[in-house]
N, C-alpha and C positions, 0 to 999 in steps of 0.2 A: 655507015654507023658512026655516030658522034661519040668521041671519047671525052669524058669529063676530065677536069684538071686532076682530081683525086686519082682516077684510074690511070692517068698518064704517069704520075709519080710512083704509084704503086707498081706499075709494070717495070719501071726502071729499077726500083729497089729489089723486086722479085728477080729480075734478070741478074743483077749484081750478086744476090745471095746464091743463086744457082751457079754462077761462074766461080765465085770464091769458095763455095761450100761453107759459108759462114752461118753458124747457128745463131749468132748475134743478129745478123741482118734479117734472118728468117723470123726471129722473135719480134724484132722491131716492125717488120711488115705486118705480122699478125696483130700487133698492138694497134697500129694506126688504122687497120681495117675494123677492129673491134671497138676502139675507143675514139670518139670524136671529141678530143680534148685539144683545144687550140694551143695550150701551153706546152704541148709536146714539142712543137717547133722550137720554142725557146730552150727546152731541155737538151735538144740535140744541136743547137746552133754552134758555130765555129768557136766562139769564145768559151762556151761551156765545155765543149769537147777538148779544146786545147788545155783548159785548166785541169780537167780530169786526167788527161794523158801526162801532163806535167806532174801531177800528184802521183800517178802510178809509177812513173820512172824514178822519181825522187824517193818514193817509199822503198822501192826495190834496192836502191843504192844505199839508203840510210839505215834501214832496219832488216833488210833481207826478204826472202820470199815466203817463209813458212809461218802460218797463223792458224790455230785451231778455230778461233772464233773472232770475227771482225764485226764491230758495231758501227754503223754509219748513221749519224744523227742529222736531221734535216735532209734526209736522203731523197726527197722529192719523188721522182718517178723511177728511181732505182738504176739510173744510167751508170753512175760510178760503180755500183756493185757489179753490173754487167761487164764493165771495162776490166775490173779486177778478175772476175771469175772466168772470163774468156781468155785471159792471158796465161798461156801455158808455162810461163816462167814462174808463176806463183803456185804455191801449194796451200790452199785455203779450205778449211773444213766446212765452214758455214759463214755466210754474211747475214747479219740482222739489220734490216733497214727500217729506221724509225722516222716518221714525219707526223706533225700535228694536223696536217690537212687531210681530211678523210677521203678526198678524191684520189689520193696518191696510192693507197694500199693495193687496190685491184690492178691499177696500171703498172705499178712496180712489179707485181707478180707476173704480169703478162710480159713485160720487157725481159724478165729473168725466168721465163717459163722453162727453159732448158734445165736450169738448176733447181727450180722448184720441184720438178719431177724426181730429182735424185736427192732431195733433202739438203741442198747446199745454199738455199736462199729462203729467208723468212721476212715478210713485210708486216709492219705493225703501226697502227695509228695511236700515237701517244705524244705527250709533251715531254721533251727532254728534261725539263725541270722537275718532272714528277718521277723520273726513273730512279731506281735504286741501283747504283753502279757497283755496289759490293766492294770487296777488297781488291787491290791491284793484282794480287796473286791469289786466285781462288781455286778451289777444287774443280776439275773438269765437270763434275756432276752438279756443281752449283749453277743454276740457270742464269745467275748474274755474271758468270765468268766470261771475260773477254780479254784477249791479249792485245787488242788494238781498238781504240776509239777514234773515229774520224768525224770531225765536224767542219764541213765546208760552208756553213751558214752562220758564222760568227757575227757577221754584219747585221743579221736579222734578230739578234737577241737583245731585247731592251734591258735585261739584267744579266749581262754576261758574267759579272762577278759572282752572282749567286750560283749560276751553273758551274763555273770553274771550281767553286768551293766543294761541290758535290763529287767532283772527280777525285778518286783516291790518289794519295801520294804514290809516286812510282809508276802510275799507269802510262803505258805507251800511247801517245796521241799524235794525230795529224790535224792541224788546224789551218783553215783558210779564211781570209777576210779581204776587204778591198777599201779603196778610197772613193767609191762611187756615191758620193753624198747626194747627187741629183735624184737618185731613186728613192721614192717616198717609203718604200718597204725597208730600206736600209737604215735602221735606227741606231746602229752601233759601228759605223765605219771608223777606220783609223787613218790618220794622215800619212803615216809612213811605217816602215818595217820596225823601226825603233819603238814606236807607240804600240804596235801589236805585241812585241816582245815584252813590253812593260805590262800590258794588259793580261798576258798569260805567262807568268814567270815559270820557268822550268828548272828542275833540279839538274837535268842534263839536256842541253839543247844540241841536237845532232845536225839539224839543217835549218837554215833561215834564208829565205830568198824571196824575190819579187819578179813578176813578169808583167810587162806592159801590154795591155789590151787596147782596143780601139778607143774606148771612152774612159778607161780607168786602169789602175794598177792593182793586180791581185798579189796578195802576200801569203806566204806559207811558212809554217813552223812544224818541225818534226822532232820529237824527243820524248822525254819522260817528265811528267809533272813533278 
């Protein structure tokens, strides 16, 4: 019997999921079996995962582990949400993942199906520039309420300033950008960390750092607007 390349890699992932008992790996396996989306490979590549793990660990150190609601903008296929929700060091009530690309919603739900089932993950197709972010400190009953806004797609925003103005003063935020000008989709790259800090001024900057990747440098800011 001939084994296809897809079956070959699925067998490996399934075996690893069984060995580790990882619900995350099981959800990923089910996703790649159900969704034939080529960009999933990019979403899980080593640079993307390294950036997400860097964010996870820096967030834990800078702002702590407990969040009732987290909003991830430009959340793509929900991989960052899964990284946070599967980390037992965090106590997160619910992650809301927003992306303008309609392909992403169903795939993000699949990647996070373990947490969809228990009401800890919601995916939505929307433009982050159209969202009402509400006050920085809102009632838990307010659907706009979120204690943390994460935007790892700042380089994709052609009008970053207009988006930044919509974020209420005092809101806890995590932002990532990069200097990968060679990518045509990156319309708002920054040349260095200082330029990123100038673009997104904070009332309290808790963390500012950079990490060198193969083709670019990724920048990250954590603090309160």
